[in-house]
C-alpha positions in Angstrom: 32.1 -62.5 13.1 31.3 -60.8 16.4 31.3 -64.1 18.1 34.8 -64.9 16.8 36.2 -61.5 17.8 34.8 -62.0 21.4 36.5 -65.4 21.6 39.8 -64.0 20.3 39.9 -61.2 22.9 38.7 -63.6 25.7 41.3 -66.2 25.0 44.1 -63.7 24.3 43.8 -62.3 27.8 43.5 -65.8 29.3 46.7 -66.8 27.6 48.4 -63.6 28.7 47.2 -64.2 32.4 48.7 -67.7 32.5 51.7 -67.0 30.2 50.6 -69.4 27.5 51.2 -69.2 23.7 48.4 -66.8 22.9 48.4 -67.4 19.1 48.3 -71.1 19.5 45.5 -70.9 22.0 43.4 -68.5 19.8 43.9 -70.7 16.7 42.9 -73.8 18.6 39.7 -72.2 19.9 38.8 -70.9 16.5 39.5 -74.4 15.1 37.2 -75.9 17.6 34.5 -73.3 16.7 34.6 -74.1 13.0 34.9 -77.8 13.6 31.7 -77.5 15.7 30.0 -75.6 12.9 31.0 -78.3 10.3 29.8 -81.1 12.6 26.4 -79.4 13.2 26.0 -78.6 9.5 26.7 -82.2 8.5 24.2 -83.6 11.0 21.5 -81.1 9.9 22.2 -82.1 6.2 21.8 -85.8 7.1 18.5 -85.1 9.0 17.1 -83.2 6.0 18.3 -85.9 3.6 16.6 -88.7 5.5 13.4 -86.7 6.0 13.7 -86.2 9.8 13.5 -82.5 9.3 10.7 -81.6 6.9 12.2 -78.8 5.0 14.9 -78.2 2.3 18.4 -77.0 3.1 17.9 -73.6 1.4 14.9 -72.7 3.5 16.6 -74.1 6.6 19.7 -72.0 6.2 17.6 -68.8 5.9 15.7 -69.7 9.1 16.3 -67.8 12.4 16.8 -71.2 14.0 20.2 -71.4 12.4 21.4 -68.9 15.0 20.9 -71.6 17.7 24.0 -73.8 16.9 26.2 -70.7 16.7 24.9 -69.5 20.1 25.4 -73.0 21.6 29.0 -73.1 20.3 29.7 -69.7 21.7 28.4 -70.6 25.2 30.4 -73.8 25.2 33.6 -72.1 24.2 33.2 -68.8 26.0 32.0 -70.2 29.3 32.4 -74.0 29.7 35.7 -74.5 27.9 37.1 -71.1 29.2 36.2 -72.0 32.8 37.8 -75.5 32.3 41.1 -74.1 31.1 41.2 -71.4 33.7 40.6 -73.8 36.6 43.1 -76.3 35.1 45.9 -73.8 34.6 45.2 -72.3 38.1 45.7 -75.7 39.7 48.9 -76.3 37.6 50.2 -72.9 38.7 49.7 -73.7 42.4 51.0 -77.2 42.0 54.2 -75.8 40.5 54.4 -73.3 43.3 54.0 -76.1 45.9 56.7 -78.2 44.2 59.0 -75.2 44.1 58.4 -74.6 47.8 59.1 -78.2 48.6 62.5 -78.0 47.0 63.3 -74.8 48.9 62.3 -76.5 52.2 64.4 -79.6 51.5 67.4 -77.4 50.8 67.0 -75.4 53.9 68.9 -76.4 57.1 66.2 -75.1 59.4 63.0 -75.0 57.2 60.2 -72.6 58.0 57.1 -74.5 58.9 54.1 -73.5 56.9 50.8 -75.3 56.4 50.2 -76.4 52.8 47.4 -74.8 50.8 45.0 -76.6 48.4 42.6 -74.3 46.5 39.7 -74.8 44.1 39.4 -71.0 43.5 41.5 -68.4 41.8 43.0 -65.9 44.3 45.1 -62.9 43.3 46.7 -60.1 45.4 46.5 -56.5 44.3 48.8 -53.8 45.8 46.6 -51.0 47.1 46.9 -47.9 45.0 44.9 -44.8 44.0 43.0 -47.0 41.5 41.6 -49.5 44.1 42.0 -47.8 47.5 38.2 -47.1 47.5 37.6 -50.8 47.9 39.4 -51.1 51.2 37.0 -49.4 53.7 33.7 -51.0 52.3 35.4 -54.4 52.5 36.6 -53.7 56.0 33.1 -52.7 57.1 31.7 -56.0 55.7 34.3 -58.2 57.3 34.4 -56.4 60.6 30.6 -56.6 61.0 31.0 -60.4 60.5 34.0 -60.9 62.7 33.4 -58.6 65.6 29.6 -58.5 65.9 29.8 -60.6 69.1 33.0 -59.0 70.4 32.6 -55.3 70.0 29.8 -52.8 70.0 28.6 -51.4 66.7 29.7 -47.9 67.8 33.2 -49.1 68.5 33.3 -51.0 65.2 32.3 -47.9 63.3 34.7 -45.8 65.2 37.7 -48.1 64.5 36.9 -48.5 60.8 36.7 -44.7 60.4 40.0 -44.3 62.4 42.1 -47.0 60.7 40.7 -47.2 57.1 40.5 -43.7 55.8 42.3 -43.1 52.5 44.6 -40.6 54.3 45.6 -43.2 56.9 46.2 -45.9 54.4 48.2 -43.6 52.1 50.3 -42.4 55.0 51.2 -46.0 55.9 52.1 -46.8 52.3 54.3 -43.7 52.1 56.2 -45.0 55.2 56.8 -48.4 53.6 53.8 -50.3 54.8 52.4 -53.1 52.5 48.6 -52.9 51.8 47.1 -55.6 49.6 43.6 -56.5 48.5 42.9 -60.2 47.9 40.4 -61.0 45.1 39.0 -64.5 44.9 37.7 -65.3 41.4 38.0 -61.6 40.8 35.8 -60.6 43.8 37.3 -58.5 46.6 37.3 -60.9 49.5 40.1 -59.9 52.0 43.0 -57.7 52.7 46.5 -57.6 54.3 48.5 -54.8 56.0 52.0 -55.6 57.2 55.4 -53.9 57.6 59.0 -54.4 58.6 59.7 -52.8 62.0 62.9 -51.2 63.1 63.7 -54.2 65.3 63.8 -56.5 62.2 60.5 -58.1 62.9 57.4 -58.0 60.7 54.3 -56.6 62.2 51.2 -58.2 60.8 48.7 -55.4 61.4 45.7 -56.7 59.5 44.8 -60.1 58.0 41.1 -60.2 57.2 39.0 -62.5 55.0 35.2 -62.8 54.4 33.7 -65.6 56.4 32.4 -67.3 53.1 36.0 -67.9 52.1 37.5 -69.0 55.5 37.2 -72.7 55.0 38.9 -72.8 51.6 42.6 -72.5 52.6 42.7 -68.9 51.5 43.5 -67.6 55.0 46.5 -69.9 55.1 47.6 -68.5 51.7 47.4 -65.0 53.1 49.5 -65.8 56.1 52.0 -67.7 54.0 52.4 -64.6 51.9 53.4 -62.6 55.0 55.8 -65.3 56.1 57.4 -65.2 52.6 57.8 -61.5 53.0 59.5 -61.9 56.4 61.9 -64.4 54.9 62.8 -62.2 52.0 63.5 -59.3 54.4 65.6 -61.5 56.7 63.2 -60.7 59.6 63.7 -62.7 62.8 60.0 -63.0 63.7 56.4 -62.0 62.9 54.2 -60.5 65.6 50.6 -59.4 65.7 47.8 -58.5 68.1 44.5 -60.4 68.5 41.4 -59.8 70.6 41.5 -62.0 73.7 38.0 -63.3 72.9 38.6 -64.0 69.3 39.0 -67.8 69.8 38.7 -68.6 66.1 41.7 -66.3 65.2 43.7 -67.5 68.1 43.3 -71.2 67.1 44.5 -70.2 63.6 47.6 -68.5 64.8 48.5 -71.3 67.2 48.1 -73.8 64.5 50.7 -71.9 62.5 53.2 -71.8 65.3 52.5 -68.4 66.9 53.0 -68.2 70.6 51.2 -66.0 73.1 53.9 -63.6 74.3 52.0 -61.2 76.6 48.7 -59.5 77.3 48.3 -55.8 76.6 45.6 -53.2 76.5 45.5 -50.3 74.1 43.7 -47.0 74.6 42.4 -46.2 71.1 40.5 -43.0 72.0 36.9 -42.0 72.3 36.7 -44.0 75.6 37.4 -47.4 73.9 40.0 -49.9 75.0 41.4 -52.9 73.0 42.2 -55.9 75.3 44.6 -58.0 73.2 47.1 -60.8 73.2 50.5 -60.3 71.5 51.4 -63.3 69.4 54.7 -64.0 67.8 56.3 -66.6 65.5 60.1 -66.9 65.2 61.0 -67.4 61.6 63.4 -70.3 62.2 61.3 -72.1 64.8 
């Protein structure tokens, strides 16, 4: 009974996540469970009948080994079949999104050029709020120590994280209309975005960071495309950002996506530290 209740709750939330018929999904899973029980029971009965198993059915049904088939069915339905459906519906969701975007591009006179995204993981964006703001700074520390270990001193990294990622600083930005989002990949916090619409009708992409372990999966492209979509929705004329002059990997990524190097600029960030950056910009209709 407990096994069935767990499956009901598990598949109810799966159906809710992907907007499927929850009752139909639950009934199909329970049907598979009982079908499996019947098939296993029939096979055991045949094995006993033909003497392969040296015991009688009554003694066998009272044996602790009868828990094994139930456990096997639970593992198959709760993990294997669940993972199969989740991955299948995730791919369908992104395929539908790609087809929808293709139609939008074909109907646009001057289409916005964005690189396509093919994923084999499940990403989801969460707006930063009081419930999850505590995840931002630890995530920033992990990513910055990966990304800037050869570009900045550890003291400067620590100083900039404390300066830019305090809860007060983030909440101040959100109150002023900034967009802060945490990206979870297969439900694990893996990256974050910070962007806003400036007064000159351009979008400033302040932060786009992703763990190195996810940077070859198309997820970084998905994050940038999200900001581009935001710029289109707001009717912005361009997106601009700053990038460390020595961050060759990031520069290649931006140039691949149509960003142009507009100027070189240094920023005094206090405590004796200077940021020596390029200003990159992408016009929306270019």
